[in-house]
Steps between C-alpha positions, in 0.01 A plus 500: 500500500234754596136396522239774478132517590287798399185607681271796549325520166129531456217692342495874553321794346686758298667748731542246776812354654661163560822389663670196356746291697771267381630259760837348426692206633871467465794617703637724226184707447650822626778491241262521202325783330129422465230593257126494456370391162154472349342311217162551340339215303655462158779746578859464605616538856643843569676661792314766694736573790848415619687541827864439577633281779505775762178672399685820422436499126170442322367498147147528366361468154347826384142377517516444878724786611342700777246228572702192597768466765734204533668426831672213674565369847804277485458384859156365405615389155206682350452743211193721477323688228264770619262584217290814524264671257452174317376506143334230289819485293679368809300178481745211472662216687781645709820312569814570693843367421867568529636771277625382259220237517576140571298256291487261793360759741174601331210435733129469432443873502206685646208628295418869508173603338400864485143571403371821350 
């Protein structure tokens, strides 16, 4: 099983930047595609970015294209989400997980709050 711990969230003004990190444990990490997801209060969790096992293929939901960049370092067992030009609508709890997600691998998430 893969255990995941998200970090790097915080409070930032609109237009600012944050870099989220997802630290994984598990010897098979490098064989999995990974994704970043977010969930606002009262709303369902949705995917915002995806990266394949090698890092050579990525996906972004339309609302974050051009602003967010997902990357991974398999040697460090870490996935990153660089978030630039943040908007209040980006406010949510951000989670990482395998892609497709594993129910058992959801972590606590990290809160991102963007003020206007």
